[in-house]
TILONU-23235 format. One record per residue (C-alpha): x, y, z; residue in three letters; residue number from 1. Coordinates in steps of 0.05 Angstrom, whole numbers, plus 5000, padded with zeros to 4 digits. Layout:
east;north;up;r;k
X;Y;Z;ALA;NUM
...
This chain:
east;north;up;r;k
5120;4763;5467;UNK;1
5062;4810;5455;UNK;2
5013;4787;5402;UNK;3
4984;4833;5350;UNK;4
4915;4865;5353;UNK;5
4889;4816;5301;UNK;6
4916;4754;5336;UNK;7
4865;4699;5326;UNK;8
4839;4727;5261;UNK;9
4848;4678;5203;UNK;10
4849;4701;5130;UNK;11
4850;4656;5069;UNK;12
4891;4696;5019;UNK;13
4878;4682;4945;UNK;14
4913;4745;4921;UNK;15
4973;4757;4876;UNK;16
5017;4813;4848;UNK;17
5015;4876;4892;UNK;18
4946;4902;4912;UNK;19
4920;4839;4945;UNK;20
4985;4817;4978;UNK;21
4997;4887;5006;UNK;22
4926;4886;5035;UNK;23
4937;4819;5070;UNK;24
5007;4840;5091;UNK;25
4977;4898;5130;UNK;26
4932;4849;5167;UNK;27
4990;4800;5177;UNK;28
5033;4855;5207;UNK;29
4980;4865;5260;UNK;30
4978;4791;5279;UNK;31
4927;4760;5232;UNK;32
4942;4689;5208;UNK;33
4947;4694;5132;UNK;34
4943;4629;5093;UNK;35
4969;4648;5025;UNK;36
4940;4599;4974;UNK;37
4985;4600;4913;UNK;38
4982;4564;4846;UNK;39
5031;4506;4839;UNK;40
5081;4552;4803;UNK;41
5072;4606;4856;UNK;42
5051;4679;4857;UNK;43
5083;4707;4795;UNK;44
5119;4761;4834;UNK;45
5165;4707;4863;UNK;46
5206;4711;4799;UNK;47
5204;4786;4788;UNK;48
5264;4800;4832;UNK;49
5306;4839;4846;UNK;50
5353;4785;4870;UNK;51
5414;4796;4913;UNK;52
5479;4780;4876;UNK;53
5496;4726;4928;UNK;54
5428;4692;4926;UNK;55
5440;4624;4893;UNK;56
5372;4595;4912;UNK;57
5329;4650;4881;UNK;58
5266;4624;4914;UNK;59
5238;4694;4911;UNK;60
5264;4765;4902;UNK;61
5255;4830;4938;UNK;62
5186;4845;4909;UNK;63
5156;4782;4939;UNK;64
5196;4787;5003;UNK;65
5171;4857;5017;UNK;66
5096;4846;5014;UNK;67
5089;4774;5034;UNK;68
5125;4773;5101;UNK;69
5087;4745;5161;UNK;70
5047;4696;5117;UNK;71
5042;4621;5108;UNK;72
5043;4590;5039;UNK;73
5003;4530;5014;UNK;74
5004;4513;4940;UNK;75
4939;4485;4910;UNK;76
4914;4475;4839;UNK;77
4847;4511;4839;UNK;78
4830;4480;4772;UNK;79
4824;4412;4804;UNK;80
4760;4395;4842;UNK;81
4799;4367;4901;UNK;82
4840;4430;4903;UNK;83
4778;4473;4906;UNK;84
4749;4430;4961;UNK;85
4813;4440;5001;UNK;86
4804;4515;4996;UNK;87
4732;4507;5019;UNK;88
4757;4469;5080;UNK;89
4809;4522;5094;UNK;90
4753;4574;5095;UNK;91
4717;4536;5150;UNK;92
4731;4575;5214;UNK;93
4766;4631;5175;UNK;94
4745;4703;5186;UNK;95
4755;4726;5114;UNK;96
4776;4706;5045;UNK;97
4811;4757;5000;UNK;98
4820;4752;4925;UNK;99
4840;4799;4868;UNK;100
4827;4757;4807;UNK;101
4787;4787;4749;UNK;102
4712;4787;4761;UNK;103
4680;4720;4748;UNK;104
4742;4677;4757;UNK;105
4725;4654;4827;UNK;106
4652;4645;4809;UNK;107
4671;4598;4752;UNK;108
4714;4558;4800;UNK;109
4656;4551;4849;UNK;110
4691;4595;4900;UNK;111
4652;4659;4891;UNK;112
4619;4701;4945;UNK;113
4549;4670;4941;UNK;114
4576;4599;4945;UNK;115
4621;4613;5004;UNK;116
4570;4656;5039;UNK;117
4518;4601;5036;UNK;118
4566;4551;5066;UNK;119
4599;4599;5115;UNK;120
4550;4655;5132;UNK;121
4599;4690;5179;UNK;122
4655;4693;5128;UNK;123
4676;4761;5101;UNK;124
4692;4759;5026;UNK;125
4737;4816;5001;UNK;126
4758;4834;4930;UNK;127
4803;4885;4897;UNK;128
4790;4894;4823;UNK;129
4807;4949;4773;UNK;130
4736;4976;4765;UNK;131
4702;4942;4823;UNK;132
4655;4883;4825;UNK;133
4585;4881;4794;UNK;134
4555;4863;4862;UNK;135
4567;4933;4889;UNK;136
4555;4973;4825;UNK;137
4565;4949;4754;UNK;138
4613;4994;4717;UNK;139
4614;4993;4641;UNK;140
4686;4973;4651;UNK;141
4674;4919;4703;UNK;142
4707;4865;4661;UNK;143
4768;4905;4641;UNK;144
4836;4885;4668;UNK;145
4876;4938;4706;UNK;146
4943;4950;4737;UNK;147
4972;5007;4777;UNK;148
4985;5053;4718;UNK;149
4914;5043;4692;UNK;150
4884;5060;4760;UNK;151
4929;5122;4766;UNK;152
4907;5147;4698;UNK;153
4833;5131;4704;UNK;154
4825;5154;4777;UNK;155
4851;5225;4763;UNK;156
4918;5228;4798;UNK;157
4961;5232;4735;UNK;158
4922;5292;4710;UNK;159
4944;5333;4771;UNK;160
5015;5306;4775;UNK;161
5072;5329;4731;UNK;162
5124;5384;4719;UNK;163
5075;5431;4683;UNK;164
5002;5437;4663;UNK;165
5013;5400;4598;UNK;166
5052;5340;4623;UNK;167
5013;5288;4664;UNK;168
5059;5241;4702;UNK;169
5055;5174;4737;UNK;170
5067;5175;4813;UNK;171
5130;5137;4832;UNK;172
5104;5082;4879;UNK;173
5048;5037;4857;UNK;174
4993;5075;4892;UNK;175
4942;5048;4842;UNK;176
4953;4982;4879;UNK;177
4973;5006;4948;UNK;178
4915;5054;4961;UNK;179
4860;5004;4945;UNK;180
4899;4952;4985;UNK;181
4899;4997;5046;UNK;182
4825;5013;5038;UNK;183
4808;4940;5030;UNK;184
4845;4923;5094;UNK;185
4802;4975;5131;UNK;186
4740;4945;5099;UNK;187
4760;4875;5120;UNK;188
4772;4894;5192;UNK;189
4707;4933;5194;UNK;190
4667;4874;5164;UNK;191
4700;4824;5211;UNK;192
4682;4868;5271;UNK;193
4610;4869;5248;UNK;194
4609;4794;5234;UNK;195
4633;4781;5305;UNK;196
4575;4823;5331;UNK;197
4521;4797;5285;UNK;198
4545;4729;5260;UNK;199
4536;4753;5189;UNK;200
4592;4763;5139;UNK;201
4588;4807;5077;UNK;202
4620;4825;5011;UNK;203
4675;4878;5013;UNK;204
4694;4908;4946;UNK;205
4746;4961;4929;UNK;206
4756;4985;4858;UNK;207
4827;5008;4844;UNK;208
4804;5068;4804;UNK;209
4753;5086;4859;UNK;210
4808;5086;4912;UNK;211
4851;5132;4870;UNK;212
4793;5181;4860;UNK;213
4779;5181;4935;UNK;214
4851;5198;4947;UNK;215
4844;5255;4897;UNK;216
4785;5284;4935;UNK;217
4811;5355;4924;UNK;218
4798;5353;4849;UNK;219
4725;5336;4863;UNK;220
4711;5396;4907;UNK;221
4753;5442;4864;UNK;222
4712;5425;4802;UNK;223
4645;5423;4840;UNK;224
4657;5490;4875;UNK;225
4692;5530;4820;UNK;226
4681;5494;4754;UNK;227
4757;5494;4745;UNK;228
4794;5434;4720;UNK;229
4857;5422;4762;UNK;230
4921;5409;4723;UNK;231
4992;5389;4743;UNK;232
5023;5443;4786;UNK;233
5095;5418;4785;UNK;234
5124;5416;4854;UNK;235
5080;5470;4884;UNK;236
5009;5473;4909;UNK;237
4950;5500;4870;UNK;238
4919;5535;4931;UNK;239
4976;5546;4981;UNK;240
5043;5583;4980;UNK;241
5098;5572;4999;UNK;242
5082;5498;4996;UNK;243
5127;5455;4954;UNK;244
5197;5437;4932;UNK;245
5256;5484;4930;UNK;246
5327;5476;4904;UNK;247
5385;5463;4950;UNK;248
5459;5464;4933;UNK;249
5462;5387;4933;UNK;250
5390;5369;4916;UNK;251
5322;5393;4938;UNK;252
5281;5407;5000;UNK;253
5207;5418;5015;UNK;254
5177;5474;5055;UNK;255
5104;5484;5075;UNK;256
5101;5552;5108;UNK;257
5036;5577;5078;UNK;258
5000;5586;5144;UNK;259
4997;5653;5180;UNK;260
5035;5620;5238;UNK;261
5094;5597;5196;UNK;262
5101;5648;5141;UNK;263
5131;5704;5185;UNK;264
5180;5654;5215;UNK;265
5203;5632;5146;UNK;266
5211;5705;5124;UNK;267
5256;5718;5184;UNK;268
5297;5655;5174;UNK;269
5311;5669;5101;UNK;270
5330;5741;5116;UNK;271
5268;5772;5085;UNK;272
5229;5799;5146;UNK;273
5196;5854;5104;UNK;274
5156;5801;5067;UNK;275
5120;5783;5132;UNK;276
5091;5853;5137;UNK;277
5078;5864;5063;UNK;278
5003;5878;5057;UNK;279
5003;5843;4990;UNK;280
5021;5778;5026;UNK;281
4978;5783;5087;UNK;282
4936;5720;5080;UNK;283
4935;5652;5047;UNK;284
4898;5676;4985;UNK;285
4944;5736;4976;UNK;286
5006;5693;4982;UNK;287
4979;5645;4929;UNK;288
4965;5704;4883;UNK;289
5038;5726;4889;UNK;290
5069;5657;4890;UNK;291
5122;5670;4837;UNK;292
5152;5725;4879;UNK;293
5151;5683;4942;UNK;294
5179;5621;4908;UNK;295
5236;5662;4879;UNK;296
5254;5692;4946;UNK;297
5254;5625;4982;UNK;298
5292;5591;4925;UNK;299
5346;5645;4927;UNK;300
5359;5627;4999;UNK;301
5355;5551;4994;UNK;302
5396;5544;4931;UNK;303
5458;5571;4965;UNK;304
5457;5519;5021;UNK;305
5461;5443;5027;UNK;306
5404;5400;5050;UNK;307
5437;5388;5117;UNK;308
5450;5462;5127;UNK;309
5378;5477;5112;UNK;310
5355;5421;5158;UNK;311
5396;5452;5214;UNK;312
5370;5522;5199;UNK;313
5297;5510;5182;UNK;314
5281;5442;5212;UNK;315
5232;5447;5270;UNK;316
5220;5521;5257;UNK;317
5175;5513;5198;UNK;318
5148;5449;5165;UNK;319
5210;5426;5127;UNK;320
5241;5363;5098;UNK;321
5300;5347;5054;UNK;322
5281;5306;4992;UNK;323
5310;5239;5015;UNK;324
5332;5183;4969;UNK;325
5334;5113;4997;UNK;326
5406;5121;5019;UNK;327
5384;5180;5062;UNK;328
5327;5138;5089;UNK;329
5373;5081;5110;UNK;330
5420;5130;5145;UNK;331
5367;5174;5178;UNK;332
5358;5166;5254;UNK;333
5283;5176;5249;UNK;334
5271;5112;5210;UNK;335
5318;5074;5256;UNK;336
5282;5098;5318;UNK;337
5215;5081;5288;UNK;338
5236;5011;5263;UNK;339
5218;5029;5192;UNK;340
5275;4991;5159;UNK;341
5273;4920;5185;UNK;342
5322;4862;5177;UNK;343
5293;4794;5157;UNK;344
5327;4728;5139;UNK;345
5326;4710;5065;UNK;346
5330;4640;5037;UNK;347
5395;4630;4998;UNK;348
5433;4684;5036;UNK;349
5476;4678;5097;UNK;350
5456;4747;5122;UNK;351
5391;4785;5130;UNK;352
5358;4831;5079;UNK;353
5318;4895;5091;UNK;354
5244;4907;5082;UNK;355
5201;4967;5100;UNK;356
5174;4966;5171;UNK;357
5104;4972;5200;UNK;358
5078;5043;5198;UNK;359
5017;5031;5243;UNK;360
5043;5036;5314;UNK;361
5003;5010;5373;UNK;362
5023;5016;5446;UNK;363
4992;4952;5473;UNK;364
4993;4906;5412;UNK;365
5049;4931;5367;UNK;366
5050;4904;5296;UNK;367
5116;4877;5273;UNK;368
5152;4837;5220;UNK;369
5154;4769;5255;UNK;370
5182;4725;5199;UNK;371
5205;4726;5127;UNK;372
5161;4713;5067;UNK;373
5148;4638;5057;UNK;374
5177;4590;5008;UNK;375
5127;4564;4958;UNK;376
5084;4512;4993;UNK;377
5126;4517;5055;UNK;378
5065;4505;5099;UNK;379
5025;4458;5055;UNK;380
5036;4397;5099;UNK;381
5020;4437;5162;UNK;382
4953;4461;5138;UNK;383
4932;4396;5104;UNK;384
4948;4360;5169;UNK;385
4904;4409;5206;UNK;386
4849;4391;5157;UNK;387
4856;4318;5179;UNK;388
4897;4290;5121;UNK;389
4951;4240;5137;UNK;390
5019;4231;5105;UNK;391
4993;4183;5052;UNK;392
4937;4231;5033;UNK;393
4985;4288;5025;UNK;394
5034;4246;4985;UNK;395
4978;4227;4937;UNK;396
4956;4299;4928;UNK;397
5027;4320;4914;UNK;398
5039;4262;4865;UNK;399
4975;4280;4828;UNK;400
4998;4353;4825;UNK;401
4938;4378;4864;UNK;402
4983;4410;4918;UNK;403
5056;4427;4922;UNK;404
């Protein structure tokens, strides 16, 4: 079976919740060996759920299953000196260690960047924190805790999201975690590539609020170039038209026919060919200036038809999509053809469960979901044995509650 592009890369994963685990999941999906080091009671998302109604074991729910597939689990008490030394030994020969504790936690445990870098100069050390790490730029908020909703608010995305200019709104998925996670994965791979060339590791730091601001790059240039302060625009675009969401008889659809190429096609398809030759609507800026008129014309057409009727009529002619809920996603042939909804075994259930697939497609080394998320400490014995411990050693560590 074809191995992933990161086959042979070993990551010691000291992350929890969503940002860190999603980062290491991206690496695991491409073949990296991820050793997830959990506290003795496990990553706290194990108990978040949701649980399937037939799951009597309840070892972990859907949250943990989704972002911890393809990983190995070893449970170690980092507060114990022997536990910390075991982590040190796991780092020997590893390419990277990743953690998303609050700043200073790993330093106090003797597992911070400087300590590990001195012992393992080639090791890449990566962090995801709310406001970044002091090593790369001390923010006045460096020590503040943060979650997704904090990053979304602070980084600027809420201020441009919402139904009207006066109502900021949180984005649905946890992009305050997922965006920094994705950027950190890029940083880790980049740093590992350099370490393989130079023999020297480095510190990789992604602040959650920084990642959100970088994703909102448009607000920076809008303010810098015009002095204007962008506000929520509802379901349409502040610079382009038609570009947004429109009503259908059974829901909503999106259309992005702002370009000179697509606007005349849309006008013809909605039975308004005269709009394509209207001098008031001749370019992108003109169409934006008359957006209310255009939105009304498009809405009058779409609101009389179902999403499937509009898909058949507009799909492939202009940039178009129905607004899918998850039932639509499960039923759609695109996601089936692209392996984007994947079946995995789940402890406590006779059948498989579904998780999201791997979006990064590679022709020679395709990433994939190879195995389910691990049980807590499922691979403790395996990795301790690799470190040279025998059965009696492992039994003692377990009895003394240093490992589980």
